[in-house]
NUVORO-500939 format. One record per atom (N, C-alpha, C, O, CB): residue in three letters; atom name; x, y, z. Coordinates in steps of 0.02 Angstrom, whole numbers. Glycine has a CB too. Example, Ala and Ser with C-alpha at 12.3 -4.5 7.8 and 13.67 -1.06 7.14 Angstrom:
// residues 2
+--------+-------+--------+--------+--------+
: residu : atome :      u :      v :      w :
+--------+-------+--------+--------+--------+
:    ALA :     N :    660 :   -284 :    390 :
:    ALA :    CA :    615 :   -225 :    390 :
:    ALA :     C :    660 :   -165 :    390 :
:    ALA :     O :    712 :   -166 :    423 :
:    ALA :    CB :    565 :   -224 :    452 :
:    SER :     N :    642 :   -112 :    354 :
:    SER :    CA :    684 :    -53 :    357 :
:    SER :     C :    645 :      2 :    394 :
:    SER :     O :    670 :     57 :    402 :
:    SER :    CB :    704 :    -30 :    286 :
+--------+-------+--------+--------+--------+
END
This chain:
// residues 65
+--------+-------+--------+--------+--------+
: residu : atome :      u :      v :      w :
+--------+-------+--------+--------+--------+
:    UNK :     N :   -754 :   -301 :   1066 :
:    UNK :    CA :   -740 :   -366 :   1081 :
:    UNK :     C :   -686 :   -356 :   1156 :
:    UNK :     O :   -639 :   -317 :   1167 :
:    UNK :    CB :   -703 :   -406 :   1007 :
:    UNK :     N :   -715 :   -405 :   1194 :
:    UNK :    CA :   -693 :   -391 :   1279 :
:    UNK :     C :   -594 :   -393 :   1259 :
:    UNK :     O :   -559 :   -401 :   1209 :
:    UNK :    CB :   -733 :   -484 :   1354 :
:    UNK :     N :   -584 :   -383 :   1323 :
:    UNK :    CA :   -514 :   -388 :   1306 :
:    UNK :     C :   -478 :   -475 :   1350 :
:    UNK :     O :   -495 :   -493 :   1406 :
:    UNK :    CB :   -473 :   -300 :   1342 :
:    UNK :     N :   -433 :   -508 :   1310 :
:    UNK :    CA :   -428 :   -577 :   1307 :
:    UNK :     C :   -411 :   -598 :   1386 :
:    UNK :     O :   -367 :   -561 :   1408 :
:    UNK :    CB :   -371 :   -599 :   1250 :
:    UNK :     N :   -427 :   -633 :   1422 :
:    UNK :    CA :   -417 :   -654 :   1497 :
:    UNK :     C :   -329 :   -675 :   1475 :
:    UNK :     O :   -298 :   -671 :   1528 :
:    UNK :    CB :   -484 :   -733 :   1532 :
:    UNK :     N :   -306 :   -685 :   1448 :
:    UNK :    CA :   -223 :   -725 :   1436 :
:    UNK :     C :   -188 :   -670 :   1390 :
:    UNK :     O :   -219 :   -645 :   1342 :
:    UNK :    CB :   -224 :   -816 :   1386 :
:    UNK :     N :   -131 :   -655 :   1404 :
:    UNK :    CA :   -104 :   -618 :   1358 :
:    UNK :     C :    -84 :   -676 :   1282 :
:    UNK :     O :    -87 :   -737 :   1287 :
:    UNK :    CB :    -34 :   -579 :   1400 :
:    UNK :     N :    -62 :   -633 :   1205 :
:    UNK :    CA :    -72 :   -644 :   1146 :
:    UNK :     C :      3 :   -669 :   1153 :
:    UNK :     O :     48 :   -635 :   1176 :
:    UNK :    CB :   -101 :   -586 :   1095 :
:    UNK :     N :     10 :   -748 :   1123 :
:    UNK :    CA :     82 :   -751 :   1098 :
:    UNK :     C :    141 :   -673 :   1101 :
:    UNK :     O :    136 :   -612 :   1105 :
:    UNK :    CB :     69 :   -775 :   1014 :
:    UNK :     N :    187 :   -718 :   1096 :
:    UNK :    CA :    241 :   -658 :   1106 :
:    UNK :     C :    226 :   -629 :   1010 :
:    UNK :     O :    199 :   -578 :    990 :
:    UNK :    CB :    350 :   -697 :   1136 :
:    UNK :     N :    255 :   -686 :    970 :
:    UNK :    CA :    251 :   -691 :    910 :
:    UNK :     C :    187 :   -625 :    877 :
:    UNK :     O :    192 :   -569 :    850 :
:    UNK :    CB :    235 :   -773 :    899 :
:    UNK :     N :    141 :   -663 :    895 :
:    UNK :    CA :     70 :   -628 :    872 :
:    UNK :     C :     73 :   -556 :    886 :
:    UNK :     O :     61 :   -519 :    838 :
:    UNK :    CB :      2 :   -657 :    911 :
:    UNK :     N :     91 :   -521 :    965 :
:    UNK :    CA :     99 :   -451 :    977 :
:    UNK :     C :    165 :   -404 :    933 :
:    UNK :     O :    166 :   -343 :    930 :
:    UNK :    CB :    110 :   -451 :   1056 :
:    UNK :     N :    225 :   -459 :    896 :
:    UNK :    CA :    257 :   -424 :    877 :
:    UNK :     C :    249 :   -413 :    781 :
:    UNK :     O :    273 :   -371 :    743 :
:    UNK :    CB :    316 :   -445 :    912 :
:    UNK :     N :    198 :   -484 :    768 :
:    UNK :    CA :    183 :   -464 :    695 :
:    UNK :     C :    134 :   -386 :    721 :
:    UNK :     O :    145 :   -331 :    696 :
:    UNK :    CB :    127 :   -542 :    642 :
:    UNK :     N :     95 :   -396 :    760 :
:    UNK :    CA :     60 :   -334 :    772 :
:    UNK :     C :     73 :   -258 :    748 :
:    UNK :     O :     47 :   -221 :    707 :
:    UNK :    CB :     61 :   -332 :    831 :
:    UNK :     N :    134 :   -251 :    801 :
:    UNK :    CA :    184 :   -195 :    812 :
:    UNK :     C :    222 :   -193 :    719 :
:    UNK :     O :    264 :   -150 :    708 :
:    UNK :    CB :    253 :   -222 :    893 :
:    UNK :     N :    206 :   -229 :    677 :
:    UNK :    CA :    258 :   -239 :    608 :
:    UNK :     C :    181 :   -211 :    556 :
:    UNK :     O :    192 :   -185 :    501 :
:    UNK :    CB :    301 :   -354 :    590 :
:    UNK :     N :    120 :   -219 :    576 :
:    UNK :    CA :     71 :   -207 :    539 :
:    UNK :     C :     91 :   -149 :    477 :
:    UNK :     O :    100 :   -150 :    416 :
:    UNK :    CB :     15 :   -189 :    587 :
:    UNK :     N :     92 :   -106 :    522 :
:    UNK :    CA :     74 :    -46 :    505 :
:    UNK :     C :    130 :    -36 :    455 :
:    UNK :     O :    114 :    -12 :    400 :
:    UNK :    CB :     65 :      4 :    565 :
:    UNK :     N :    182 :    -48 :    464 :
:    UNK :    CA :    248 :    -48 :    396 :
:    UNK :     C :    216 :    -86 :    344 :
:    UNK :     O :    205 :    -56 :    291 :
:    UNK :    CB :    334 :    -93 :    415 :
:    UNK :     N :    198 :   -149 :    350 :
:    UNK :    CA :    185 :   -191 :    290 :
:    UNK :     C :    120 :   -143 :    267 :
:    UNK :     O :    129 :   -133 :    207 :
:    UNK :    CB :    170 :   -282 :    306 :
:    UNK :     N :     73 :   -117 :    282 :
:    UNK :    CA :     28 :    -81 :    233 :
:    UNK :     C :     57 :    -20 :    200 :
:    UNK :     O :     31 :      8 :    151 :
:    UNK :    CB :    -33 :    -59 :    269 :
:    UNK :     N :    109 :     -2 :    228 :
:    UNK :    CA :    127 :     68 :    201 :
:    UNK :     C :    189 :     38 :    138 :
:    UNK :     O :    203 :     71 :     88 :
:    UNK :    CB :    166 :    131 :    276 :
:    UNK :     N :    214 :    -21 :    152 :
:    UNK :    CA :    253 :    -65 :    115 :
:    UNK :     C :    221 :    -90 :     59 :
:    UNK :     O :    251 :    -99 :      6 :
:    UNK :    CB :    273 :   -115 :    152 :
:    UNK :     N :    135 :   -108 :     71 :
:    UNK :    CA :     93 :   -147 :     21 :
:    UNK :     C :     62 :    -88 :    -17 :
:    UNK :     O :     32 :   -106 :    -68 :
:    UNK :    CB :     34 :   -201 :     55 :
:    UNK :     N :     61 :     -3 :     -2 :
:    UNK :    CA :     39 :     22 :    -35 :
:    UNK :     C :     84 :     77 :    -96 :
:    UNK :     O :     62 :    109 :   -144 :
:    UNK :    CB :      0 :     40 :      5 :
:    UNK :     N :    158 :     70 :    -67 :
:    UNK :    CA :    222 :     86 :    -99 :
:    UNK :     C :    213 :     48 :   -162 :
:    UNK :     O :    207 :     77 :   -216 :
:    UNK :    CB :    289 :     65 :    -56 :
:    UNK :     N :    213 :    -43 :   -152 :
:    UNK :    CA :    197 :    -63 :   -216 :
:    UNK :     C :    181 :    -68 :   -247 :
:    UNK :     O :    207 :    -71 :   -303 :
:    UNK :    CB :    192 :    -78 :   -234 :
:    UNK :     N :     99 :    -75 :   -224 :
:    UNK :    CA :     21 :    -45 :   -296 :
:    UNK :     C :     45 :     18 :   -302 :
:    UNK :     O :     42 :     18 :   -364 :
:    UNK :    CB :    -85 :    -37 :   -267 :
:    UNK :     N :     67 :     74 :   -288 :
:    UNK :    CA :     95 :    127 :   -316 :
:    UNK :     C :    156 :    124 :   -380 :
:    UNK :     O :    161 :    145 :   -437 :
:    UNK :    CB :    118 :    157 :   -260 :
:    UNK :     N :    197 :     88 :   -334 :
:    UNK :    CA :    256 :     67 :   -404 :
:    UNK :     C :    225 :     32 :   -468 :
:    UNK :     O :    245 :     41 :   -526 :
:    UNK :    CB :    320 :      4 :   -378 :
:    UNK :     N :    175 :     -9 :   -447 :
:    UNK :    CA :    148 :    -60 :   -506 :
:    UNK :     C :     99 :     -3 :   -561 :
:    UNK :     O :     92 :     -3 :   -622 :
:    UNK :    CB :     87 :   -136 :   -462 :
:    UNK :     N :     76 :     34 :   -516 :
:    UNK :    CA :     32 :     84 :   -558 :
:    UNK :     C :     77 :    124 :   -605 :
:    UNK :     O :     78 :    126 :   -666 :
:    UNK :    CB :     -9 :    136 :   -510 :
:    UNK :     N :    106 :    148 :   -568 :
:    UNK :    CA :    157 :    192 :   -594 :
:    UNK :     C :    210 :    156 :   -677 :
:    UNK :     O :    229 :    181 :   -731 :
:    UNK :    CB :    211 :    204 :   -515 :
:    UNK :     N :    215 :     93 :   -645 :
:    UNK :    CA :    253 :     58 :   -729 :
:    UNK :     C :    219 :     41 :   -761 :
:    UNK :     O :    243 :     30 :   -816 :
:    UNK :    CB :    297 :      0 :   -737 :
:    UNK :     N :    143 :     24 :   -755 :
:    UNK :    CA :    107 :     13 :   -803 :
:    UNK :     C :     76 :     79 :   -830 :
:    UNK :     O :     56 :     83 :   -888 :
:    UNK :    CB :     62 :    -35 :   -784 :
:    UNK :     N :     73 :    137 :   -782 :
:    UNK :    CA :     56 :    184 :   -819 :
:    UNK :     C :    105 :    216 :   -878 :
:    UNK :     O :     87 :    243 :   -930 :
:    UNK :    CB :     38 :    226 :   -774 :
:    UNK :     N :    183 :    202 :   -849 :
:    UNK :    CA :    213 :    224 :   -890 :
:    UNK :     C :    221 :    187 :   -957 :
:    UNK :     O :    234 :    208 :  -1013 :
:    UNK :    CB :    259 :    237 :   -863 :
:    UNK :     N :    211 :    127 :   -934 :
:    UNK :    CA :    203 :     78 :  -1014 :
:    UNK :     C :    153 :    101 :  -1058 :
:    UNK :     O :    162 :     99 :  -1119 :
:    UNK :    CB :    179 :     -6 :  -1005 :
:    UNK :     N :    111 :    119 :  -1039 :
:    UNK :    CA :     52 :    144 :  -1077 :
:    UNK :     C :     54 :    221 :  -1094 :
:    UNK :     O :     21 :    230 :  -1146 :
:    UNK :    CB :    -12 :    129 :  -1036 :
:    UNK :     N :     83 :    283 :  -1068 :
:    UNK :    CA :     76 :    346 :  -1097 :
:    UNK :     C :    176 :    322 :  -1118 :
:    UNK :     O :    204 :    360 :  -1158 :
:    UNK :    CB :     42 :    431 :  -1031 :
:    UNK :     N :    195 :    296 :  -1105 :
:    UNK :    CA :    279 :    305 :  -1139 :
:    UNK :     C :    327 :    324 :  -1076 :
:    UNK :     O :    304 :    341 :  -1022 :
:    UNK :    CB :    285 :    379 :  -1206 :
:    UNK :     N :    402 :    320 :  -1091 :
:    UNK :    CA :    436 :    331 :  -1059 :
:    UNK :     C :    447 :    419 :  -1020 :
:    UNK :     O :    467 :    447 :   -969 :
:    UNK :    CB :    476 :    302 :  -1095 :
:    UNK :     N :    415 :    431 :  -1095 :
:    UNK :    CA :    418 :    513 :  -1089 :
:    UNK :     C :    378 :    561 :  -1049 :
:    UNK :     O :    400 :    617 :  -1040 :
:    UNK :    CB :    407 :    537 :  -1148 :
:    UNK :     N :    338 :    549 :  -1031 :
:    UNK :    CA :    283 :    530 :   -969 :
:    UNK :     C :    298 :    524 :   -904 :
:    UNK :     O :    248 :    532 :   -869 :
:    UNK :    CB :    254 :    470 :   -976 :
:    UNK :     N :    343 :    513 :   -877 :
:    UNK :    CA :    358 :    481 :   -814 :
:    UNK :     C :    320 :    494 :   -764 :
:    UNK :     O :    285 :    458 :   -728 :
:    UNK :    CB :    415 :    490 :   -792 :
:    UNK :     N :    338 :    590 :   -765 :
:    UNK :    CA :    314 :    624 :   -707 :
:    UNK :     C :    221 :    616 :   -714 :
:    UNK :     O :    191 :    612 :   -661 :
:    UNK :    CB :    348 :    715 :   -709 :
:    UNK :     N :    188 :    614 :   -767 :
:    UNK :    CA :    123 :    614 :   -778 :
:    UNK :     C :    101 :    549 :   -742 :
:    UNK :     O :     51 :    548 :   -706 :
:    UNK :    CB :    107 :    620 :   -853 :
:    UNK :     N :    156 :    475 :   -758 :
:    UNK :    CA :    129 :    405 :   -757 :
:    UNK :     C :    134 :    414 :   -673 :
:    UNK :     O :     86 :    397 :   -639 :
:    UNK :    CB :    178 :    334 :   -804 :
:    UNK :     N :    187 :    439 :   -644 :
:    UNK :    CA :    187 :    438 :   -579 :
:    UNK :     C :    117 :    470 :   -526 :
:    UNK :     O :     96 :    443 :   -475 :
:    UNK :    CB :    249 :    473 :   -571 :
:    UNK :     N :     88 :    543 :   -565 :
:    UNK :    CA :     57 :    557 :   -549 :
:    UNK :     C :    -18 :    527 :   -551 :
:    UNK :     O :    -61 :    529 :   -507 :
:    UNK :    CB :     75 :    597 :   -563 :
:    UNK :     N :    -21 :    493 :   -624 :
:    UNK :    CA :    -80 :    470 :   -620 :
:    UNK :     C :    -96 :    386 :   -582 :
:    UNK :     O :   -151 :    362 :   -570 :
:    UNK :    CB :    -99 :    477 :   -693 :
:    UNK :     N :    -25 :    354 :   -567 :
:    UNK :    CA :    -35 :    312 :   -518 :
:    UNK :     C :    -49 :    319 :   -455 :
:    UNK :     O :    -69 :    273 :   -419 :
:    UNK :    CB :      1 :    285 :   -516 :
:    UNK :     N :    -35 :    401 :   -429 :
:    UNK :    CA :    -37 :    404 :   -367 :
:    UNK :     C :   -107 :    419 :   -374 :
:    UNK :     O :   -136 :    410 :   -320 :
:    UNK :    CB :     11 :    449 :   -330 :
:    UNK :     N :   -147 :    439 :   -424 :
:    UNK :    CA :   -220 :    445 :   -412 :
:    UNK :     C :   -271 :    413 :   -413 :
:    UNK :     O :   -323 :    423 :   -383 :
:    UNK :    CB :   -238 :    473 :   -437 :
:    UNK :     N :   -250 :    351 :   -464 :
:    UNK :    CA :   -263 :    275 :   -440 :
:    UNK :     C :   -269 :    235 :   -369 :
:    UNK :     O :   -308 :    195 :   -342 :
:    UNK :    CB :   -215 :    244 :   -465 :
:    UNK :     N :   -210 :    268 :   -353 :
:    UNK :    CA :   -191 :    214 :   -286 :
:    UNK :     C :   -223 :    254 :   -236 :
:    UNK :     O :   -236 :    223 :   -184 :
:    UNK :    CB :   -101 :    197 :   -265 :
:    UNK :     N :   -246 :    340 :   -238 :
:    UNK :    CA :   -294 :    371 :   -209 :
:    UNK :     C :   -361 :    327 :   -223 :
:    UNK :     O :   -377 :    293 :   -174 :
:    UNK :    CB :   -294 :    442 :   -234 :
:    UNK :     N :   -389 :    324 :   -261 :
:    UNK :    CA :   -453 :    288 :   -281 :
:    UNK :     C :   -480 :    227 :   -256 :
:    UNK :     O :   -536 :    208 :   -241 :
:    UNK :    CB :   -449 :    276 :   -340 :
:    UNK :     N :   -399 :    192 :   -257 :
:    UNK :    CA :   -434 :    143 :   -226 :
:    UNK :     C :   -449 :    146 :   -122 :
:    UNK :     O :   -483 :    114 :    -82 :
:    UNK :    CB :   -386 :     77 :   -254 :
:    UNK :     N :   -406 :    197 :   -120 :
:    UNK :    CA :   -411 :    209 :    -33 :
:    UNK :     C :   -458 :    237 :    -24 :
:    UNK :     O :   -475 :    232 :     36 :
:    UNK :    CB :   -360 :    247 :      6 :
:    UNK :     N :   -501 :    275 :    -60 :
:    UNK :    CA :   -556 :    305 :    -51 :
:    UNK :     C :   -601 :    246 :    -58 :
:    UNK :     O :   -634 :    224 :    -11 :
:    UNK :    CB :   -566 :    362 :    -96 :
:    UNK :     N :   -602 :    223 :   -115 :
:    UNK :    CA :   -674 :    165 :   -132 :
:    UNK :     C :   -671 :    109 :    -69 :
:    UNK :     O :   -719 :     71 :    -80 :
:    UNK :    CB :   -662 :    111 :   -225 :
:    UNK :     N :   -640 :     89 :    -13 :
:    UNK :    CA :   -636 :     59 :     34 :
:    UNK :     C :   -658 :     60 :     96 :
:    UNK :     O :   -641 :     16 :    136 :
:    UNK :    CB :   -599 :     57 :     36 :
+--------+-------+--------+--------+--------+
END
């Protein structure tokens, strides 16, 4: 893609600088959700194992992209 002839609007430039943070926030929310589901399935006593299982599932999602 070639460089645009005129600069992008200011709100677009600001959004583009924040996209990286939103991706990290989205990944954290997905991991927390998987951790919560895993904890519900495995039980509260296995919270550490549920966190690892959630991290593995999240990593599997990243690899499959």
